[in-house]
N, C-alpha and C positions, 0 to 999 in steps of 0.2 A: 504494500500500500504506500502511496505517496504521502509524505508528511507535510503539514502546512508550514510555510515559511513566510515571514512578514518583513518587508523592507520599507521603512517609512522615510519619507522626505518631508521637508516643510511644505512644499507645494502639494504633495499628496494629502497631507493632513488638512490643509486649507480646503481642499476639494472634498475630501471624504466626510469631514464633520458636518458641513451643511447638507450633504446628500443623505447622510444617516438621519439627520433631524427631519429632512423632507419626507423620507420614507416612513419614518415613525408617524409623522403627521398624517400622511395618506392612510396608513393602516388604521389610525385611530378614528378617522373620519368615516370609515366604512361601518355601517350598522352591524352589530352582532346579531346573528340569526339563531344561535343556539340557546337552549334553556338548560338550567341545572338539571342533573339527573333526578333530583328530588331528595327526600329525606334519607333514602338508602344509598346515596351517592358514594359515601365512604366505603360501604360494604362491597358495592359492585366494583368500584375502582380498585380497592384493595385486592379483591379476588383476581382481577385481571393482572395486577402487578405480581401476585403470587405465581401465576402461570408463566409470566415472563421470567421470573427467577427460576422456576422449574425448568424452563427451556434452556437456560444457560448452564445448568448443572446436571450432567448426565447421571450423577449418583443420587440425585434428589428423588424423593418419593412424591407421587402426584397427590395433590390436595383435592380429594373428591368433593369436599364441601365447596371449595372455590369453583370447581367445574360446574356443580349444580347451581350455584349462585348466578354464574354468568348465563348459563343456558336458560334458566328460569326468567332472568331479566330480559333476554332477547325475545323470548316467547310472550312475555307479559304485555298488557296494554299500557300505552304511554300517551301523554298529551302531545308529544313531539318525538319524531324519529331521529332527531339530531340533538346533540348536547355537548357542552364542554366537560372535560374531565380534570380532576386535580393534576398538577404537575408531577412528573416522575423523573427523578434524577435531573431536575431543572429543565426538563423538556415539557412544553405544553401539550395537552392531550385533548382528544375529541372522540365522540362516538357517533356512528351513523348506521342505520339499518335499512334494508330494502328487501323486497320479495321478488323471487324469480319463478316464472310459471313453467317449471319443468320438475321432474322428480329429482330428489337429491342423489339417487343412484346414477342417473344420467349425467348430472353435474360432475360427479366424481369420476365417471368414465371419461368424460371429455377433458377433465382438468388434470388427471394424474396417470394417464397412460403414457408409457415411454415412447409411443408412436405419435403423440400429439404434442406439439410445442406449447409451452406455457402461454405464449403470446396469443394463442387462439382465444382464451377466455379473458385476456387483459390487453386488447390491441391498442388502447389509448394510453396505457400506463407502462407497458413493458416493451423495450426494444428487443431484448432477448433475456433468457434466464437459463443458467447452466447449473444443474442440480447434481451434487455429489452424494447420492444416496443409492445404495444397491438396488438395481432394477426390480428384483424380486420383492424387496421390501415395499417400494413405492407402489407396485402393482396391487398390493393388498388393498389399497384405498379404493381402487376401481372395482374390487370384488366385495365391497362393504356390505352388500345385501345379505351375504351369508355369514359375514364375520361379526357384525355388530348385533349380537343376539341379546335379548333381555337377560339381565343379571350376570352377563359375562364381564370379565375384566376389560378395561380399556386397552386397545392396541396402541402402542406408543412407538413411533418411528422417528429417528433423529438423523440429521445430516447437515451438510453445508450447502450453501447456494450462492452463486454469483449473479447479481441482478444488474442490468443496465436499463435505466428508465427513459421514458420519452421526455422531450422538452417541457418545462413547466409552462402552464398557461399564462402566467404573468411575466416572468423574467426570461423565458426561453432557455433557461439553463437545464442541462441534463447531467446525470451522475451515474457512476458505477460504484458498487460496494459489495462487501461480503456479509453473509448472514448465517447465524445459527438458526436452523429450522427444526421445529418439532411438530409432529402430527399426532393428534389424539383422537382415535376413532372409538366411538362408544354408542350405546343405546341408552338414551335418557328418557325414562318413563314411557318406553315403547316407541320413541322417536329416534330414527337414525340421525346421528350427530357427528360432525367432524369439527375439531378445534385445531387451528393452526397457530403456532407461536413463532414470531420472527424477532430476532434481536441482531442489530448491526454489530459486527465484531470490532472494527476499528473505525476511524473517521473515513469518509468516502474518498475516492479520488477527487481531485479538484473539479469543480463544476465547469462545464464547457458550453460554448455557444451553440444553441440549436434553434431551429425554426419550425413552427407548425405551418405546414404548407397548405394554405386554404383553410377549409373547415376542419376542426378537430375530429369530427365524426367520419372524415374520409381516411383517417389513420395514416397520413403521409407526413413524414418528418425528415428534416435535414440535420445531420450531425457533423459539425465542423472539425472536431478534435482540437479546437483552439480554446484555451481557458478564457473565461469571461462570460458576459451576457450580451445578448443582442438588444436589450432594452436601452433606450436613449440614456446617455450619461453613465451607464454602468458597464461599459465594455471592459473596463480595467479590473473589475471585481474578481477576486479569487475566492470563491465561496466553497463551502463544504457542508455536508450533512454530518454533524458531530455525533448525533445519537438518533436511532430509530428503533422503536419498539412497537410491536403490533400483535394483537390477539384477535383472530377472526373466528366467529362461531357460525357454522352452517348447520341448520337444523330443519328437518322436514316439518311442515305445518299443515299439509293437507294432501289427500290422495284423489279427490274428485272436485276440482281438477288437481293434478299433481302440482305441488308448490313447495319451495323451501325458503327459509329466511336467512339472510346474512346479516350478522351484527359485527361491526368492526370497532374495536377499541384501539386507538393508535396515538402514539406520542412521537413527535419529531422536534429535534433541535438543530437548526441549520442557519447559516449566515456566513459572515466573514470577519476576520480579525477577532474571533472568539465571541462576537456579538450575535445573539439569536434574533432572527427577524420573523420567526414563525409564530402565528397565532392560531388558536383553535379553529377559527373560520377558514383558514387556509387549508388545514387538514381535512375539514369537512368537504371543502370544494374538491380536493383531490380524491377523496373516497367516492363522491358523487360522480366524478369523471369516470372512475373505474366501474362503478355500478351501471352507468348508462351504456358503456360499450359492452360490458359483460352480458347484460340483459339483451342487447340488440343481437348478439351472437347466439346465445343459448335459446332465446325465444323465437328465433327466426325460422319460418317454415322452410327456408332454403338451406338450413344447416346441413352439410353433407353427413352421411352416415359414418359411423366410427370406422368401418372397414374401408370406406373410400378415402378418408383422411389418412389412415395408416398406410394405404397403398401409395398415395401421393408422396407421403413422407419417405417411404422406403425407396421409391423411384428417384426422388431428388437426392437422397443420401447415397445412392449407388452411382450417381454421375461422377465422372472424373473431375479432379480439382480444376482443370482448365475449363471444362464446360460450366462448372459452378461459378467460377470467377467471371466468365464471359457474361453470364446472366446477372451476377451481382454488380459488376461494373456498369452494366446498362441501367440497373436500378439506381446506382449512385449518380450516374450522369443525369438521369431524369430529375432526381432530387436536387442536384446542384443547379440545374437550369431554373427550376422553380424558386430556389432560394435566392438566386441572383435577381430574378424578376420581382421578388418581394421587396427588394431594396435593403434587406437586412444583412446581406452578405455581399461583400465586394468581390468582383471577378478575380482579382489578384490574391484573394484569400482562399480560393477554392482548392481543395486537396487534389494532388496529382493522382491519376488513376493507378499508378504502380504502388501507391501507398496502401492499397487494399489487398495486396498480394499475400500479406501475412495474417489476414483476418482468419480466425479459427473456423474450421468447416462447420461446426455446430451452429455458430452464429449466422453464417451465410445461409444455411438451410432454414433456420428459424425465420429470418427476414424474408426469404423467398416464399416460404409457406404462408406468410401473411398475405402476400400478393395472391396466392391461390385462394385463400379465404375470402378476400375482397370480391374476386370474380364470382365465386360460388354464391355469395350473398347478394350479388347484383350491384356491387359497388365498382367504380372505375379503378383500374390498376395502373400504376405508373409504367408497368411493363407491357400493358396490353396483353397480347397472346404470346409474348416471348418466353414466358415460363409455363403458361397454361397448355400450350400445344404439346409440350413435352409430357405433361401429365395426362393428357386426354387419352393416350393410348391405353391407360389402365381402366378406363371406364367402359 
């Protein structure tokens, strides 16, 4: 991991201080949308924090009371589906919940198959995600229908994960970081339930300039690999995510029609020069972004069958590196052209094509599979048919 370094000059300080004051003023002027969790806020937040601590200690025993507290809260009636949470390790927190109209077993199959990239269910949040968990272990999650039996002990799976996220809606900054990941599969009072716990291991890599190309719902993004932000007056910023903690609860809520609820408890501390600029409303906005894209995929009548996606993934993975790079560079070129047209990236700042030669194969396949998903769902792809015609042979 890269470590943060700070070089201050008198000129920099004169510029940075008023900008920080300006940003703080902007943040304060925006109305807060969240409401307190209510009288049981401490119990619920404490339960989530206990699971974060459980996720960071492989030798720890699971707190079943904390698990029950969280699941019951997610299932319970509330005046508002979003709320602030008490700070955790100086990181502000927030909660948001939403319902998805598919069965939880189908969600698990699409989310945790080793043949389906993570970006499929998080296209507006993830650029790619590389999971270091034994495939047999992770596959247990997609077979949850027979594993999470009433009165059975929770199934616990641990591992590491490398996430690269999409550009932020406000600043255009994107990050990469490593996570401890814990999956807790259980049956709660007859309901199939999955709890995932994520904890950032160290500070993130330095934030880099990214661009949302057009509408965020089109899932097209440009990644410059250049530190900073594309937001006016913030190009110099070297920002980091210092801490990230998340507990997500997925629990079935109905069978006619099939439905499950997602409740996300999340804490983030991020900024520059050690100063945190994250507020709960920013966290809620990020979770809503994830919820919107995830629902649009999983609830789509055009969502390809599991075997179709797996076949496409296998076919892409079997291509030679030169064939993969050819398609990946075409995707990068299309992104670059749109980024220049947006006016947020200068032509002389565009990455050279040969700089993509060392991109990991897994990352290339994930990004190309997103183009496959776009076409399958009826969205425009930056590649048109340059990747789809290769996969059409399997249909």
